[in-house]
C-alpha positions, 0 to 999 in steps of 0.5 A: 261776359267778354267772349273767349276766342280760340285760334286752332288749325294745323302747324304753321298756318298763321295763328300766332301772327293772327293773334298778334294782330287781334291783340295789337302786340308782339307778345306771341312768337312769329316764324317760319318753323312749324310747331313753335306754339306749344302752350296756350297763350292769352292776349285781350283785344278790343274793337270800338266798345267790343272787348275779347279774349284770344287764345293762341294755340299750338298746331294739331296735326292728328299724327303727334307723338311725343311732345307733339301730343302733350301740345295738342292736348293743351290745344284741345283744352282751349277749344273746350274753354272758348265760346267762339272757335276760328278755324284757321287754314292755309288757302294756298296749301288747300284742304289737308287730312289734318283740316278735316280732322280737325273740322270733324272734331269742332262738329262734335263740340257745342261751340260756335266755329268759323272758318278763316282762309288765311294767307289769301293775298296773291291768289283768288280767295273765292277759288281757294274757298271752293276746296273747303267747301266740303267741310260744311262750314259755310261762308268763310273769312278771307284774310292775310294776317301778316298784312293785316288784310280782312282782319277787321272785318272777320273780327267785326262779324264775329263779334256782331253775331256774338252780341246778337247771340248774347244780348245782355250787357257788358260787365265793365268790371269784369273786362278790367280783370280779364288776362291782365297781369295783376297782382305779384308778377312772379318770373319762373327763370333758369336753364332749360330742363331744370323743371320750370314748367313742373313748377308752374303747374305745381304752383297753379295745381293744374296742368296749365302748361306744357311739360315734357323730358325734352330741353326747350319744351318752353318756347314762349313766355306765358302769363298766367293770372290766378288768385290764392288766398285772396292774393292775386298773382301772375305767374310767368313761365319762360323758356330756358336760357342756355350759354350764348355759344350754344343758341343757334336757332333763330326762334330760340334766340327770340325765346331769350329775348323774351325771358329777359323781358320777362325778367324786366317785367316781373316784380319778384324772380324765382331762379330754379337750379338742378340740385343734381348738376349743382349751381353752374356758370349759366345759372350765375349769369342769369342771377346777375342779369336779375340783380342788374334789373333790380328784381327780387329773387328767390332761389328754388333748388329743384329735384331734391328728392332722391338724392343722398345725404352726401350729395345734399351736403356737398350741394348746400356748401357749394351754394353756400360758397358761390351764392355769398354775394346774394346772402339776402335771397331766401333758398328752398330745397324743393321737388316740383314733381312731388310737391315738395316745399313748394308752398314755402315759396309763396312765404319768401315771394310775399316777403321779397315783394313787401320789402321791394315795395316798401315805403321808406320815410326820410326821417328814419333813413337819415337816422340810420345814416347818422348812426352808421356814420358815427359808428364808422366814418368815411374816408378822407379824400385829399385831406378833407372828410367825406360828408354824408348829410342826409338821405331819403327814398327814391323809387321801389322794387328795387328800393332806392336810397339817395344819399346827399353830401359832399365829395360824395362822388369819391366814396369807395365801393367798400363803404357803399356795401357797409351802408347797403348792409346796415340799411339791409339789417336795420330795415330788416329788408330780405329778398331783393336787392338795395340800390344806393344813389350819391348826390353831391350837395351844392351850397345854396348860400354860395351867391350870398357868400360872394357878396358878403365877401364883397361888402366886408373889410375882407373884400375891400382889402382884396380889391385894393391889393388887386388894384395896387398890384395892377398899378404897379404892373402899368408903371414897370411897363411904362419904364420898359417902354422908355427904356427901348425907345431910348436904346432905338435913338441911340442906334 
């Protein structure tokens, strides 16, 4: 089995920095802000032939209130499911009451744990360790996570001890299916406080991420692989994105960057909209970014429960009017809190993913193009008709159709939309945008045509005419020179 290593400690002791070192990534947000990490974040690493799973957790202080208490529950859940616990402390700050509280909790758990002194650069680590001797954890590891000092020795020691206690061989098949994103990747995006984390927990059937009635609860993108009825999925819970003018904190700016990256990484994006506020400009901006990224999309109108019939009618009319440009996306009226219609989201997600990754044959696409051109021909450009000859499939997710022809750079946007709607209707593609690219075909026989003109009578006539003109011009120039020389002699 792959060992699961949980990183615990009080806030701002360097857990996320160590997580990034152990996973050799930049997945966890790192800033000099206490309480930045709130949800459990999983990552995988490997030293030589020894793999492991790392769990980053939020800080535990012992006096949590409100959202901090919910965050602390996530950290305690990580301790319960871990095989090894690395207890991080701040060597510069010394022993605190929160450290003693966490140590007391770890002693009561049937887990293997190690004391890790972080931030030992520029101080005497042995002297700092004496402050924590009262905890009775034995010899501690000395590291500086921000510089990577001592991290390799620490993880080597932890894994060697784990091998000694668990000598059974490692299952390679299990390694390939640990915490890597697999199956259909579903990104849950939207504005702050529209119910994204509540929807994630409802889809998973457990309290996996922190949910609190406060905007900006989620700060990092959390990837959660799972399986449902034999189909593998990976849910991506993201931070809410506000208007650019309202984003001031550096941590929130990084959260927005992580959200945009998660959209590009997802296969299907579920845009969560607050039914009570209706669709606003920020929702349309988010939708525009999703379409620019070419991702399949499903729209979930949350908080539908408790609304009056007049309000529901008004919201439906507004959605129909403002989302007319994305009529291929399925819209679901849901209640993430009570689970109303949440299960139907999977139907649209599976449909959108299947359409986005469907293989399209050249023969079928060309037949559709020929029928579309017969019904409605391309316009004339400079007294010449645009000719569209054949097409074939390009990339997938989104499905890309490449059309070859003449003067394709002159195809107007209206005719491009006509072709897109035709392909969508005939192929029955729902939930995903379609990209159409045009390529102007070069004549492969152009060189032969030139050679043919040279060898035919037409080519010889042209050559004879050109030479006749050149001879006449030479004679005319000679006469002009004679006239000018005579004029100079007489003068």
